[in-house]
C-alpha positions as CSV (number, residue, x, y, z in Angstrom):
1,M,6.8,-171.9,-4.4
2,R,3.9,-169.5,-4.1
3,S,3.2,-170.5,-0.7
4,F,6.9,-169.9,0.3
5,S,6.7,-166.4,-1.2
6,L,3.5,-165.5,0.7
7,S,5.3,-166.7,3.8
8,I,8.2,-164.3,3.1
9,A,5.8,-161.4,2.4
10,H,3.8,-162.2,5.4
11,C,7.1,-162.1,7.7
12,V,8.2,-158.9,6.0
13,G,4.9,-157.2,6.5
14,S,4.7,-158.4,10.2
15,A,8.2,-157.0,10.8
16,L,7.4,-153.7,9.3
17,L,4.1,-153.5,11.3
18,A,6.1,-154.3,14.5
19,A,8.6,-151.7,13.5
20,S,5.7,-149.1,13.3
21,V,4.2,-150.0,16.6
22,L,7.6,-150.1,18.2
23,A,8.9,-146.6,17.0
24,P,6.1,-144.6,18.6
25,A,6.4,-146.6,21.8
26,A,10.1,-145.8,22.1
27,V,9.3,-142.2,21.7
28,Q,6.4,-142.5,24.3
29,A,8.8,-144.2,26.7
30,Y,10.7,-140.9,26.8
31,P,11.9,-140.0,29.3
32,D,12.4,-143.4,31.1
33,K,14.8,-142.1,33.7
34,P,15.5,-138.7,35.3
35,V,16.4,-135.8,32.9
36,R,19.3,-133.6,33.8
37,I,19.3,-129.9,32.6
38,I,22.9,-128.5,32.9
39,V,22.9,-124.7,33.6
40,P,26.4,-123.0,33.1
41,F,25.4,-120.4,35.5
42,L,25.1,-119.8,39.1
43,A,21.9,-120.9,41.3
44,G,19.6,-118.0,41.5
45,S,20.6,-116.3,38.0
46,A,18.0,-115.7,35.4
47,P,18.9,-118.9,33.6
48,D,18.5,-121.0,36.6
49,M,15.3,-119.5,37.6
50,L,14.0,-120.2,34.1
51,T,15.2,-123.8,34.0
52,R,13.7,-124.6,37.6
53,T,10.3,-123.0,36.7
54,V,10.0,-124.9,33.3
55,G,11.9,-128.0,34.7
56,E,9.2,-128.1,37.7
57,Q,6.5,-128.3,35.0
58,L,8.1,-130.8,32.8
59,S,8.7,-133.2,35.5
60,A,5.1,-133.1,36.4
61,R,4.2,-133.8,32.8
62,W,6.7,-136.6,32.1
63,G,6.5,-138.4,35.4
64,Q,10.4,-138.3,36.0
65,P,12.5,-135.9,38.0
66,V,14.0,-133.0,36.1
67,I,17.3,-132.2,37.7
68,V,18.9,-128.9,37.5
69,D,22.6,-129.1,37.4
70,N,24.5,-125.8,37.9
71,R,28.0,-125.9,36.3
72,P,29.2,-122.3,36.2
73,G,32.8,-121.1,34.7
74,A,34.6,-120.2,31.6
75,S,31.8,-118.0,30.3
76,G,29.5,-121.0,30.0
77,A,31.9,-123.3,28.2
78,I,32.3,-126.0,31.1
79,G,28.5,-126.6,31.0
80,A,28.4,-126.9,27.3
81,Q,31.3,-129.3,27.2
82,A,29.4,-131.5,29.6
83,V,26.5,-131.6,27.3
84,K,28.5,-132.0,24.2
85,S,30.0,-135.1,25.7
86,A,26.7,-136.7,27.0
87,A,24.9,-139.5,25.6
88,P,22.6,-138.2,22.7
89,D,19.4,-139.7,24.2
90,G,17.6,-136.6,25.6
91,H,18.4,-137.3,29.1
92,T,21.1,-134.6,29.4
93,L,20.2,-131.1,28.0
94,L,21.6,-127.7,28.1
95,M,20.2,-124.4,29.1
96,A,22.2,-121.8,27.0
97,V,21.9,-118.1,26.5
98,S,22.7,-116.0,23.4
99,S,26.6,-116.1,24.5
100,L,26.7,-119.8,23.3
101,V,27.1,-118.5,19.8
102,Q,29.1,-115.3,20.7
103,L,32.0,-117.1,22.7
104,P,33.6,-119.0,19.8
105,H,34.1,-115.6,17.9
106,L,35.8,-114.3,21.0
107,L,38.0,-117.4,22.0
108,P,39.0,-119.3,18.9
109,N,40.0,-122.4,21.0
110,T,36.4,-122.8,22.6
111,V,36.0,-126.4,23.4
112,Y,32.7,-126.7,21.5
113,D,31.2,-125.8,18.0
114,P,27.6,-124.3,18.7
115,I,26.3,-125.3,15.2
116,V,27.8,-128.9,15.1
117,D,27.9,-130.0,18.6
118,F,24.4,-129.2,19.8
119,A,20.8,-129.8,18.4
120,P,18.5,-126.7,19.3
121,I,15.1,-127.7,20.8
122,S,13.3,-124.5,22.0
123,Q,13.9,-120.8,22.8
124,L,12.4,-120.5,26.2
125,G,12.6,-116.9,26.4
126,G,14.2,-113.5,25.4
127,T,15.3,-110.4,27.0
128,H,15.4,-106.7,25.9
129,L,18.4,-104.3,26.4
130,A,18.0,-100.5,26.5
131,L,20.0,-97.7,25.8
132,L,20.2,-95.7,28.9
133,V,21.6,-92.5,29.8
134,N,22.2,-90.7,33.2
135,G,19.2,-88.8,34.5
136,E,20.9,-85.4,34.6
137,L,21.8,-85.4,30.8
138,P,20.1,-82.9,29.1
139,V,18.7,-85.5,26.4
140,D,15.5,-87.1,26.0
141,D,15.8,-89.1,22.8
142,V,18.2,-90.8,20.7
143,P,18.9,-87.9,18.1
144,G,19.5,-85.6,21.3
145,F,22.1,-88.0,22.7
146,V,23.8,-88.3,19.3
147,E,24.2,-84.7,19.1
148,Y,25.2,-84.3,22.8
149,A,27.9,-86.9,22.2
150,K,29.1,-85.5,19.0
151,A,29.6,-82.1,20.6
152,R,31.8,-83.7,23.1
153,P,34.3,-86.0,21.3
154,G,36.2,-88.1,23.8
155,Q,34.3,-86.9,26.8
156,I,31.6,-89.4,26.6
157,N,31.6,-93.1,27.6
158,Y,29.1,-96.0,27.8
159,A,29.0,-99.1,30.1
160,S,28.3,-102.7,29.2
161,Y,27.9,-105.8,31.5
162,G,31.3,-107.4,30.1
163,A,33.5,-107.3,27.3
164,G,32.5,-109.3,24.4
165,S,28.9,-109.3,25.7
166,L,25.8,-108.3,23.8
167,S,25.7,-104.9,25.5
168,H,29.2,-104.3,24.3
169,I,28.2,-105.4,20.8
170,F,25.3,-103.1,20.9
171,G,27.4,-100.2,22.0
172,E,29.9,-100.5,19.2
173,V,27.3,-100.8,16.6
174,F,25.6,-97.7,17.9
175,K,29.0,-96.0,18.2
176,A,29.8,-96.7,14.5
177,N,26.5,-96.1,12.9
178,H,26.6,-92.5,14.3
179,D,30.4,-92.0,14.0
180,L,30.8,-91.3,17.8
181,D,33.9,-90.8,19.8
182,I,32.7,-92.4,22.9
183,A,34.7,-94.8,25.0
184,H,33.6,-98.4,26.4
185,I,33.7,-99.2,29.9
186,A,33.3,-103.0,30.5
187,Y,31.8,-104.2,34.1
188,K,31.3,-107.6,35.5
189,G,27.4,-107.7,35.2
190,D,24.4,-105.3,35.0
191,S,24.4,-104.3,38.4
192,P,27.6,-102.5,39.0
193,A,27.4,-100.8,35.4
194,L,23.9,-99.7,36.4
195,M,25.2,-98.3,39.7
196,D,28.0,-96.3,38.2
197,L,25.4,-94.9,35.4
198,I,22.9,-93.8,38.3
199,E,26.1,-92.0,40.2
200,G,27.2,-90.3,36.8
201,R,30.3,-92.0,36.7
202,V,29.4,-93.4,33.1
203,Q,27.1,-91.3,30.9
204,S,25.2,-94.1,29.0
205,A,24.9,-97.9,28.8
206,F,23.2,-100.7,27.2
207,L,21.7,-102.7,30.1
208,S,18.8,-105.0,31.0
209,V,15.3,-103.3,30.8
210,F,14.2,-105.2,33.9
211,L,16.8,-104.1,36.1
212,A,16.8,-100.3,34.8
213,R,13.0,-99.6,34.7
214,Q,12.6,-98.9,38.5
215,F,15.3,-96.2,38.2
216,V,13.7,-94.8,35.1
217,D,10.5,-94.4,37.2
218,N,12.5,-92.2,39.9
219,G,14.4,-90.4,37.3
220,K,17.9,-91.6,38.1
221,I,18.3,-92.9,34.4
222,K,16.5,-92.1,31.2
223,M,15.4,-95.0,28.7
224,L,15.9,-93.9,25.1
225,G,14.9,-97.1,23.5
226,V,14.9,-100.8,23.6
227,T,16.6,-103.4,21.4
228,G,14.9,-106.1,19.3
229,T,11.9,-105.9,16.9
230,T,9.0,-105.6,19.3
231,R,8.4,-103.3,22.3
232,S,9.2,-104.8,25.9
233,P,6.1,-105.5,27.5
234,L,7.9,-104.3,30.7
235,V,8.1,-100.9,29.3
236,P,5.5,-100.6,26.6
237,D,5.7,-96.8,26.2
238,V,9.4,-97.0,25.2
239,P,10.1,-97.3,21.4
240,I,12.2,-99.8,19.7
241,L,15.6,-98.1,18.8
242,K,15.3,-99.0,15.1
243,D,12.3,-96.8,14.9
244,V,13.8,-93.7,16.6
245,G,17.0,-93.2,14.7
246,A,19.1,-96.3,15.9
247,P,19.5,-98.8,13.3
248,G,21.1,-102.3,13.6
249,L,20.2,-103.1,17.1
250,T,17.4,-105.7,16.5
251,A,19.2,-108.7,17.8
252,Q,17.9,-109.9,21.2
253,G,19.4,-112.0,24.0
254,W,17.7,-115.5,24.3
255,F,17.7,-118.5,26.6
256,G,17.4,-121.8,24.8
257,L,17.3,-125.4,25.4
258,F,19.7,-127.7,23.5
259,A,20.5,-131.4,23.3
260,P,23.6,-133.2,22.2
261,A,24.1,-133.5,18.6
262,G,22.6,-136.9,17.2
263,T,19.7,-136.8,19.6
264,P,16.6,-138.5,17.7
265,D,14.5,-136.0,16.0
266,A,11.5,-137.7,17.5
267,V,12.8,-137.1,21.2
268,L,13.8,-133.4,20.2
269,D,10.2,-132.9,18.7
270,Q,8.6,-134.2,22.0
271,V,10.7,-131.9,24.3
272,A,9.9,-128.9,22.0
273,I,6.3,-129.6,22.1
274,D,6.1,-130.2,25.8
275,V,8.1,-127.1,26.6
276,Q,6.0,-125.0,24.4
277,E,3.0,-126.4,26.2
278,V,4.4,-125.3,29.4
279,L,5.4,-121.6,28.1
280,D,1.9,-121.0,26.7
281,R,0.4,-121.2,30.2
282,P,-0.4,-117.7,31.4
283,E,0.6,-118.2,34.9
284,I,4.1,-119.3,33.6
285,R,4.3,-116.5,31.2
286,E,3.5,-114.0,34.0
287,K,6.0,-115.5,36.3
288,L,8.7,-115.3,33.8
289,L,7.9,-111.6,33.0
290,Q,8.1,-110.6,36.5
291,S,11.6,-111.7,36.3
292,G,12.3,-109.8,33.1
293,I,12.0,-112.9,30.7
294,V,9.6,-112.8,27.8
295,A,8.4,-116.3,27.5
296,G,9.4,-117.9,24.2
297,N,7.2,-119.0,21.4
298,S,8.9,-120.7,18.3
299,T,9.2,-124.0,16.8
300,R,12.3,-126.2,17.0
301,D,13.1,-125.3,13.2
302,V,12.6,-121.7,13.8
303,F,14.9,-121.6,16.9
304,T,17.5,-123.9,14.8
305,D,17.4,-121.1,12.2
306,Q,17.8,-118.2,14.7
307,V,20.9,-120.0,16.2
308,K,22.5,-120.3,13.0
309,A,21.7,-116.8,11.9
310,D,22.8,-115.3,15.3
311,Y,26.2,-117.3,15.1
312,T,26.9,-115.7,11.7
313,L,25.7,-112.3,12.7
314,Y,27.8,-111.8,15.8
315,G,30.7,-113.1,14.0
316,D,30.4,-110.5,11.3
317,L,29.7,-107.8,13.9
318,M,32.7,-108.7,16.0
319,R,35.1,-108.8,13.0
320,R,33.7,-105.6,11.7
321,H,33.9,-103.7,15.1
322,Q,37.1,-105.2,16.2
323,I,35.3,-106.6,19.5
324,S,37.3,-108.6,21.7
325,L,37.6,-109.5,25.5
326,N,40.2,-107.1,26.0
């Protein structure tokens, strides 16, 4: 009997040992085939460029092709749906921007739930927006612009790069916090809004620091402050808006990598570690910065918490300020 018990114990111990050896081996085998990163935006866009830059480095690191699959349309929902439906094995990933957690509040019938259907992996980068005014406006700071707008109720407007966008949200928060009577004009993208700001067809805007800075240098527009909690390395002399009398504008646009819900933690952790190793390289950080993207630096847990917090934040802001796609 004792011999039989020892035999069972020996078999169980051997099985546990084998499992402990096989589990890391399974992770080490990832990826064992090409990895597809779906980008819900056009080729040549900022998310596309970021994905290709990081993907090229990951491919060399993994010894497997990293394929960038552009699937634009429906404000990113087409690409998100494709990843939601993919096998949760880490071989199909999603490059998303912060609109991933904004869209469901704007479109109740959105085909995905950003919290339930995806597993956040890494924040690849972030962007700053700026409060901009036309260069001929006789204001040089936030208090001056607020005073100027208050003296002209109904005569001042602000541009955003799209209804329901982060720039629209920031505009409405700024408007409400300062009790301003200014109108919102939605454009289809940063560039047309910026051109109308330069020409004076709109007086103010919340737009990309990266696109705007060259026109600040030549005096066409003025940059009164940047969003977020840190200054933009692209314009280090420009203050954070919350420090110059414009609270409530600390949210920041982000680019993030996601996997389908149910992807093993070991795979998610490996991808997060490998991505961060790429983002920590000085030449990669500099390349991204030249395209207006501040390289990310966060753990998987931190990014997961940020995604959840932003989903709640944007929902609250849209309801409070009655922000819609109209």
